C-alpha positions as CSV (number, residue, x, y, z in Angstrom):
1,M,79.5,152.8,88.8
2,N,79.7,152.3,85.1
3,V,77.4,149.5,83.9
4,A,77.6,148.1,80.3
5,A,75.3,145.6,78.7
6,I,76.8,143.4,76.0
7,I,74.7,141.2,73.8
8,P,76.6,138.4,72.1
9,A,75.4,137.5,68.7
10,R,76.5,134.9,66.2
11,Y,75.0,134.2,62.8
12,E,75.8,130.4,62.6
13,S,73.5,128.3,64.8
14,T,72.9,124.6,64.5
15,R,69.1,124.9,64.9
16,F,68.4,128.4,63.6
17,R,71.0,130.0,61.2
18,G,70.9,133.8,61.3
19,K,68.7,133.8,64.4
20,P,69.7,137.3,65.7
21,L,68.4,138.8,62.5
22,A,65.1,136.9,62.4
23,P,62.4,139.5,61.9
24,I,59.9,139.9,64.7
25,C,57.0,142.4,64.0
26,G,59.2,144.2,61.5
27,K,62.4,144.4,63.6
28,P,65.4,142.0,63.9
29,M,65.2,140.0,67.1
30,I,68.4,141.4,68.4
31,Q,66.9,145.0,68.1
32,W,64.2,144.0,70.6
33,V,66.8,142.9,73.1
34,Y,68.9,146.1,72.5
35,E,66.0,148.4,73.0
36,A,65.0,146.6,76.3
37,A,68.5,147.2,77.6
38,R,68.4,150.9,76.5
39,Q,65.2,151.3,78.5
40,S,67.1,150.5,81.7
41,D,68.2,153.9,83.2
42,F,70.9,152.3,85.3
43,I,72.7,150.8,82.2
44,D,75.2,153.3,80.9
45,Q,76.2,151.6,77.7
46,V,74.8,148.9,75.4
47,F,76.9,147.0,72.8
48,I,76.4,144.1,70.5
49,A,79.3,141.7,70.2
50,T,79.6,139.7,67.0
51,D,82.0,138.2,64.5
52,N,79.5,138.6,61.6
53,E,79.3,141.5,59.1
54,Q,75.6,141.0,58.4
55,I,74.8,141.4,62.1
56,R,77.2,144.4,62.4
57,A,75.5,146.1,59.5
58,A,72.0,145.4,60.8
59,A,72.9,146.6,64.3
60,E,74.5,149.8,63.2
61,A,71.4,150.5,61.0
62,F,69.3,150.7,64.1
63,G,71.9,152.7,66.0
64,A,73.6,150.1,68.1
65,R,77.3,150.2,69.0
66,V,79.1,147.1,67.8
67,C,82.2,145.3,69.0
68,M,83.7,143.0,66.4
69,T,85.1,139.8,68.1
70,A,86.9,136.6,67.1
71,A,85.0,133.9,65.3
72,T,86.6,131.2,67.5
73,H,84.7,131.7,70.8
74,A,83.1,128.6,72.2
75,T,80.6,130.5,74.3
76,G,78.7,133.8,74.4
77,T,80.5,134.6,77.7
78,D,83.9,134.3,76.0
79,R,82.7,136.7,73.3
80,V,81.4,139.2,75.9
81,A,84.7,139.0,77.8
82,E,86.6,140.0,74.6
83,A,84.3,142.9,74.0
84,A,84.5,144.0,77.6
85,E,88.2,144.5,77.4
86,T,87.6,147.5,75.0
87,I,84.9,149.0,77.2
88,D,85.2,151.3,80.2
89,A,82.9,149.6,82.7
90,S,83.1,148.1,86.1
91,I,80.0,145.9,85.8
92,V,79.2,143.9,82.6
93,I,75.9,142.3,81.8
94,N,75.9,139.3,79.5
95,L,72.4,139.8,77.9
96,Q,71.2,136.9,75.8
97,G,70.2,138.0,72.2
98,D,67.4,135.4,71.9
99,E,65.2,136.9,74.6
100,P,63.3,139.5,72.7
101,L,60.7,140.0,75.5
102,I,63.3,140.5,78.2
103,A,61.9,143.0,80.8
104,P,64.0,146.0,81.8
105,E,62.9,145.4,85.4
106,A,64.3,141.9,85.3
107,I,67.7,143.3,84.2
108,R,67.5,145.7,87.1
109,Q,66.8,142.9,89.6
110,A,69.9,141.1,88.4
111,V,72.2,144.1,88.6
112,T,71.1,145.6,91.9
113,P,72.9,143.1,94.2
114,L,76.2,143.9,92.7
115,L,75.5,147.6,93.1
116,E,74.7,147.1,96.7
117,D,77.3,144.6,97.8
118,S,80.9,144.8,96.6
119,S,81.6,141.2,97.7
120,I,79.3,139.8,95.0
121,V,81.2,139.1,91.7
122,L,78.5,137.3,89.7
123,G,74.8,137.5,89.6
124,T,71.9,136.0,87.6
125,L,68.2,135.4,88.0
126,K,65.6,132.7,88.8
127,T,61.8,132.5,88.4
128,R,59.3,130.2,90.0
129,I,58.4,127.1,87.9
130,T,54.6,126.9,87.7
131,D,54.3,124.3,84.9
132,E,55.1,120.9,86.2
133,S,56.3,119.7,82.8
134,D,59.1,122.2,82.9
135,L,60.8,120.3,85.8
136,G,61.6,117.3,83.6
137,N,62.6,119.4,80.5
138,P,66.4,119.2,80.1
139,H,66.4,122.4,78.0
140,I,65.1,124.3,81.0
141,V,67.8,124.8,83.6
142,K,66.8,124.6,87.2
143,V,68.6,126.2,90.2
144,V,68.5,125.7,94.0
145,T,69.6,128.6,96.2
146,D,70.4,129.1,99.9
147,A,68.6,131.4,102.4
148,K,70.5,134.4,101.0
149,D,69.7,133.7,97.4
150,C,73.1,132.3,96.5
151,A,73.3,129.4,94.2
152,L,73.8,125.9,95.6
153,Y,73.5,124.1,92.3
154,F,72.2,124.4,88.7
155,S,71.0,121.4,86.8
156,R,69.1,120.2,83.7
157,A,67.6,117.5,85.9
158,P,64.6,118.2,88.2
159,I,65.9,119.8,91.4
160,P,65.0,119.8,94.2
161,F,63.5,116.4,94.4
162,M,59.8,116.6,95.2
163,N,58.8,113.8,97.6
164,S,55.2,114.9,97.4
165,R,53.0,117.5,95.6
166,Q,52.8,119.4,98.8
167,S,56.6,119.7,99.1
168,A,57.7,122.7,101.1
169,A,60.5,123.5,98.6
170,A,59.6,125.5,95.4
171,A,61.3,124.8,92.1
172,Y,63.0,127.6,90.2
173,R,64.0,128.1,86.6
174,H,67.3,129.7,85.9
175,I,67.2,132.7,83.5
176,G,70.4,132.9,81.5
177,L,71.3,136.6,82.1
178,Y,74.6,137.1,83.9
179,V,76.1,140.2,85.6
180,F,79.8,140.2,86.2
181,R,82.2,142.5,87.8
182,K,84.6,143.1,84.9
183,D,87.6,141.9,86.8
184,F,85.9,138.6,87.6
185,L,84.7,138.2,84.0
186,R,88.3,138.2,83.0
187,T,89.1,135.7,85.8
188,F,86.2,133.4,85.0
189,T,87.1,132.9,81.3
190,R,90.6,131.8,82.4
191,L,89.4,129.3,84.9
192,P,89.8,125.6,83.9
193,R,86.6,123.9,82.8
194,T,85.2,121.6,85.5
195,K,83.7,118.1,85.5
196,L,80.2,119.2,86.6
197,E,80.3,122.0,84.0
198,Q,81.0,119.5,81.3
199,S,78.6,116.9,82.7
200,E,75.6,119.4,82.7
201,N,76.9,121.6,79.9
202,L,76.4,124.6,82.2
203,E,79.3,127.0,82.4
204,Q,78.0,128.7,85.6
205,L,78.9,125.6,87.4
206,R,82.6,126.4,86.7
207,A,82.2,129.4,89.1
208,L,80.6,127.3,91.8
209,E,83.2,124.5,91.6
210,H,86.0,127.0,91.9
211,G,84.4,128.4,95.1
212,Y,82.8,131.6,93.9
213,R,79.3,132.8,95.0
214,I,76.6,133.4,92.5
215,K,73.7,135.7,93.6
216,V,70.4,134.6,92.2
217,P,67.5,136.9,93.1
218,T,63.9,135.9,92.2
219,T,62.0,137.7,89.4
220,S,58.4,137.4,88.2
221,Y,59.6,137.6,84.6
222,Q,58.9,134.4,82.7
223,P,61.5,134.0,79.9
224,I,60.4,133.4,76.3
225,G,63.5,132.4,74.4
226,V,63.7,131.8,70.7
227,D,65.4,128.5,69.7
228,T,63.5,127.7,66.5
229,P,61.6,129.6,63.7
230,E,58.4,128.4,65.3
231,D,59.2,130.3,68.4
232,I,59.2,133.5,66.4
233,I,55.5,133.0,65.6
234,R,54.8,132.5,69.3
235,V,56.7,135.7,70.3
236,E,54.9,137.7,67.5
237,N,51.5,136.5,68.7
238,M,52.4,137.6,72.3
239,L,53.5,141.0,71.1
240,K,50.3,141.5,69.1
241,N,48.1,140.4,72.0
242,K,50.0,142.8,74.3
243,K,49.5,145.7,71.8
244,L,45.8,144.9,71.5
245,S,45.4,144.8,75.3
246,A,47.2,148.2,75.6
247,D,45.0,149.7,72.8
248,S,41.9,148.5,74.5
249,H,42.9,150.2,77.8
250,Q,43.3,153.5,76.0
251,L,39.8,153.4,74.6
């Protein structure tokens, strides 16, 4: 089964213009994401989808394959869908370009359910929330799943409601990595937007409202996204500490 990872990248960003090209330890941020995808032995192809010539040039300089797309796309999923039409793949991973520390193992965990069960058309990931302050943060999307790890709901609000600190239900953070069957990706982008999607500003709710299942396995990976220039410093410090730790173990 042919699996392609597509990393959508746009230069214009309200909070951080040129974010995909922001240098992290000497490499553009998008290169870190690209190399993580390349480390996954079950991914057959990796592409960067963009409408920007600077991103295209930078990506080709480090050896990436680039799909040029329209500048009018409202979401990264729409950009990925356009690029996917030119690619021979049955499964398409929408890999966020602002997750420079994404773990190849996390990508594998998201893809595996679609490889094992042909009835699943869309998959993503969740991870346990351990910081209580994350529950009330509207920038951190929460997800509740059923006993088979299929999504019941996604929200920016705290879900599930905790009636005590010893609540039996755990809270989970949604990780914005999506795995589509290519046919469903085409279908999804043509579905009408829904009221819950617009209310929460979460496009995955469109799939739920139209009656499609979303598989959401649990991973131990804790996402470190980049939204502002200050986040770059945090990521660089984490990478430096990781290298120091690796060097000390080799001594």
